[in-house]
Steps between C-alpha positions, in 0.01 A plus 500: 500500500546484876398198715211684661310532172390135509430516874277802446297311243487187717386695807182609323428144388554355848282766662213417266539123529511516878200732519294305246579164661381634834177627345390169357588298810182346648562628853446871437161667554404789277228752577431868517600674819218476761475547872604200707701308234831325579844636414579210263301642211577662168303792365414495131599864461835432664559198275413709197741778602785255561446327168485833321838598644645160408360538150687827456828342612449199273425733211847650544671162550347354186645775278859409411742791463641481142849566635485179703447278198814627322750458781806344332659191652217426745245309297433245778433775751276681253303179438429454871402865542267483201350177637426670833341787311278251316398354835402853594276515194335173601441635849371825351240305302390310812490823697277655236262202524487529879426873477217432258361233735516742793313765305225246440497384866468857627186538296326178613205539743624834627768588755381264778572174312749262661652161424673238714817528286639689204508172305126459547453860395704443183292194413202728463666696217757256354448188296566158644870409511633856470601519866688168479672618184603820679640303794702284263636804315599666824687190610677468165594867507647461849712201397614652171578834663716332764711334231539826306600691814756231584641518147520882503663501842750232395586701192576812699682299764733370227533849354593644840743212551685605186494861614635391837790316336578808290481719811738269686749512214473878482562521875816295459621712208439823689613357835165601646402372841137396445517158660217558749266652243564225249449244778159649580398473136620140483288412805196675351535304178539171687183569697318595181608177330374294793157668485469438127597135524244447776227680307571309179485160674165588665343679202210253470398512866598844620475814289633851547292734715505882477735515799738257326512714188557811709778328693670377181467846350662652806785250485562567133476873561757481781725283286471741210574799722801326655642415158435854385682635806806288421484601135485867601786465744717339236402757237584792729833346603581437136413860411748625761783301346720638225763336284804658665375446856754224587773616258706713736479250785616221269791704365647575847775247579451265791700574813822300512516209742553605862462872430249716695467238775567773758141620443366225722779491757471638852630859497842571650538846653856524364426381152429699189157344490378651824660837432284558195176346623382145535290364217422199714363714780280692257368181340404364841331809634553828319212699354681791336640508149837326477736658247778304330739758360823456307734611224421409138591135448523418871257208470176659622279321247667165560452551872131590456444193283678288759297624795165461321564132427641376831292278725666671797350829384152352514566351843621834635199681357264246655625605843426863408149426369399245767223394550429601141672357194770695317462559127789634291497673162786658307571727208831569327518831315713504187592819320622309194178303469147566381289796622313263733829400662583856597159648578263526794236312301738207455573501874134497600403232249788280613415529869127449445571205271707328771253587777199373308680182392553420868171645628245486214210555741617862542425579136123551530522751785810678365389536135127551540439685176703258293340203679155624395597473133421192288785251479525544124574869545776468759776418253418807290503772764849633565600594853550863588708637786205641702327161495822325603553750782144448616545122511827525693353752743199276556732216599718717721203661678297185541398412854552152645729393220614141574854564369783752502698605195871560450589660167854488358565776246832507320658781298301807603760708315390325180142621545382743231306787654500753785715351776369727777138405432597137463681492834201663667267239349718220637509658846120539493464133409728398786266672747260210464519262800496214249794613283872553524756557225860413428638720221833541325660780300814694439582749778340801333404800709127457441513149646736601778258773607200268488636174640854546629460695821462193723815284499321199650295462181777571251762273348794611281586203281856608418578512874386147585600281206880485544490140616246409231735643237792301641294179487390572145852580372647196671231274357531636144877472490521165671245357256753553222721189447820715471459658846611190689821490295560869563440452870774235504742718298480804730450535872289815498234423237232567760622859524351562157156427645559753779619763251185461291278514809668818620497673162132411435377740771176306523413512126403148392473591132864608496595172665302302242683667210842474667465129573398444138821662380715313750339169403584583138857553614502164673374341180794657315738365769588845637753494780415633844684824425307531171175467693612767744585735213160431345333594828711814540412612145127486566351835613337497843192686372244343268482761224868503408489121532220486241707721269796272543286197415376662180852605401605137538272402209697424182510810274356286221173479697481865607247605235267211578556551874393864475197433278390207718519705820315792340227264381461365856479854638247614237271199536406630851390149601684169456432342159536147370852383416386436142478877449878520549548214256310687228673824592829340394358436150481875446877509456462282190182648348283779636201366304525155657166529684304562179678222311460243776248226425225426751600180676533381856805325644444167668597458865847366426582784260373756751716341772811520279429863413462584871835338578666698219370838611590423861865445406504805273365725776760367740779572251380854428375613842703286738200405713353849536212377282376146559219270389242414765467123456143504634349776285755481214518879517825699501555701818766719655710331764390761754323831508831675568621386156200657330529821703867530410445439128232771497745761629613767254856370507399150395243626251779685323729197536250268331409761241861515381512123450170425319508474118445817303132589433389236749137562614413295806124558462496371143717211613237404759219520243689276259586248771144480629364463146730205440412360842127498421559341160715218635352415838236240579258668737258310721138501385337584831445877531631659817481879499835571661795425275595510136644151544155362583316589175476311174542705184125514438447619858763768450303619198199549729700643789663765280174570311634442149169560321645531148699182537196323649290597197779386266556163671129416542446542126768235447442284809145529639593257780806701607373537859380141532769418759325724753313303763265795555354737238752738346252782566535431872878527474474829313250635753720396793783717369261790446369464855854495639620798299631802693214711368247279678704454816545878532138564393620740232455416134757761404786344695555223247472670163758266350320177587126550549418583134711204387329267744157613385605461138610142572162426659325648197713283271417183692129586501509565125639149454192363680657415836189471716473728807237258637715186463458286812805337656506315829226273628270666749183577306391851588832557670694414184740766386482684171717787374198730524416403859864537592488860381172563681632364829790743486314810391139494619422571866428181694208638702186659361417735785835561673737602222825622654757473222428593141858574399530190283164571336611857429819376336309249289247761389778738398668226298177389327575139593143404594360644178766321298411162651126558460540597136654158434233291667567514874183396685346797686283255697788288630468436875761669714636296791575611853570287809376195314151647452346598168450875484290679241615504141789711380286778364295523822812540713628751247182707508488498882855639504359824356373590847858553618641679195526871573577793275843532657602154373496642145389180331123546472509545124697178459259324736196596290673378184572165665139481622380553145728216392363270772143571388586465132663165575173369643499582873188334645283752686290215636781360717461618861782656698426258785654154450222328690246282326154653525227273373238776542668721244354484155759373252421777250532790749780757462637436847853625427357834393276514806781412740707788366217751525408379850851592618498850348325690785774406748797541265453819295722787612599830345836356391343215302151628409578578136666163445220303667240691301683406180526137611131491594395646165709243311354211699142623462550557129634148454220358716241685293648362178479150649137525605508645852225738621745771608229754588449304823853577623475878514321515835817365665707761318301798633706667770810312393610722212456872457165586334670638190708184452197276553279699263764484228532125553121448479475703184773304329366162605121548500451807287393851607137397552573253782319582826592461860166374634480192284856417593418532868197273474687243298792515738274455805336200338836355403640560847208320666538201272873483557470525879242223499714277283825559684370525857647164603839583348567854621769384740689335216554840339689634799685198643828356378509175301414193706666172417294219358561304817321775692210480255488120551464548874 
């Protein structure tokens, strides 16, 4: 139930009360129109017409929608709405009495009769005291209505206050910058509260007028729209996020103190900085792409993380963007990470996520199609690359943009795809006057050709970090307590720092590993000469250094070292450290995963296990594999380690050391099985990571229909922990399956049948597809409506995308839900307005289904299922209330047939003929005079098709002439009845606030 429902009812009451009170005032003269009369007169015919119109409105207001009375959690609001509806009934009764009195007055003494006032006129036809009683009722209604309106408004004000608090918290969690928008809403609510307090205190002396109701309705409408805008912005930003979005950034080490400070220093013509291009100069004024190049392990990612977080970077960019603001966004590719971390889709979602967090007002104009969707649907529709490209292009091409963007993209060489096309796309993006890019990669030819021709916008990391390396080595060694003693013992201890700096050749990763080994030597009280020999024994190149590190592992650990490294390579993405813990159990018993009891470790036990596996990995892999303390996942020290271990030489090396008959794939399955059985998962579903599902949610996610049937027989409340219906969870995974996202039912043979079988199982166990959850009356969500929102077209007459409907028809999903009680007459929601029922939207979609879509047979089967399930042919396609329509008319059937002449084409004629015949047959069986509809069908279908249809429906003896006459008569009656409402059939839905005005 939305706040305008009560205002719509109240508006009709106030209009009548105001009009009626004016009529019975003693200062108004009433007479028939005659030459020479004053302007301050009321004509009986005019009064009658006005009251008749008010009577129609009150008739509607006095009929409570059954859905309103069953809104869960809002009994107080329902009571006030019902009370206002009862006031409408009282007013309707008084209106009926006034109409009856007017009919009598119009017949007294002919058309020339006149009275000094309407009150005097009423006294001639009403009993003594009736006018006074009416005045008293009108006054009581005004006072009572004011109190109800105040209560309803206060209720929604409190409701919006809670929504505002939730929105503010969400903004903080997502680091969204919505301060101004939230401030506007706060001011609107404060103003609304002031109005209500004033109205409540003056309820006995001053009542609401029609303009007051309209004004309140407008305020509530604006407030509702503003909250909906924020909710949509947050939903779209949330949909752009993905679990691994911050993972790579968080795993990159912070720059060491005092390193990279040269970035912001004034360039020196004789320095290495100026010889390779000034980053500072580019930040302050450059518009081209700036390329940070460098050897593997030279610190490119650390540098990119450093420059994106420095306040000096923002200050420099502000001088470039002036007078506009500068907005930064960054993405760090990671070849060892998830597909999103190494793909173009991951890049676009990351950039758009950061842009929209900082500039949420750009969302509506940049994502127009997604913005037009209902909020409830936004979290179900996956992003596709064309849509992401379109949004980014819209931002880049936008005129009069109040900001400029600087994008920092790290690790282009870790991107997975066509590098030439990717480089071209980046160069195209940089052509925007609002955008510039700073990128980093290894010095591959494809990047050299695309970005390396201009030395002023190129930086070679290994050429400019000599001093940074010296500072880092000096700091790391001097931090060790033994260094001071060594420095006293020998005069040239500092020379060791210079030797390391020289040998590093700009490769920070090599320096990191070398300093670790030297610090170990200091711990063991190595002499200065021992430290020198250690340094001399270390290869200058990374790959032989890695081999040396692995050879330094104790032979006792070689088998576990090899199997551990192979498991990390096979997993393709970093996995939880617990997987490595369970992997160790395989050496004792290969059946350990099946024998393991289902139990979850407490936090302390999990912490101890993490500490154990961390030390074990360090002993076996000497730091080449490490535990990320933020994610608790095991990762390679650097991409170069992973690349080296994947070489044929190292593959053979590891293969010789693993235990005999070792199968890394089976080892992963066993470890993950044990992990699921022994891990306490959070209850809240989040469709991104295995770690974020409870066991029961995993059953739904993986579509284990047989297990579901087995467990529900034993535990009927197995899914009780779900905060939303389990059917909705199952449907969400179906709607996100690759077969739906690619619009091809055949692309997911392994999962789609299983998902449908799980749905069938849940339906067999009486999980209700119509179960309401949420608290918005007609806008409440149900599993069935959730499916409809994602598969049925959202517009009756402008269907542009039927791909989801085609997929659903092919899968038989609609028929399955209908066969287990899904409501074919459920309202479908769009833009906050109630559209026709599900079956009406479904039947209107037939106009856009062509023969080439190859799903017409499935469509007709689903239509049969809709009709068999009780589709109501009396429900009109138009959502507008039409008091002139007879309640028993087959308006849904008529609306469909009325559209046929403009929609039938050669490509859909056979289908529409079949649909028409089914609807007419059902209408006939339900009492409709279908002979009257054939006049409209002449000229629409081919004569042979129409004749066959008539014979089947009316018999071979049916005649054209009688149909024509009946149709003409029917048409005249319908035009007369609907003349006032013809515009409603062609205009878009008006808000209730518009109707109030």
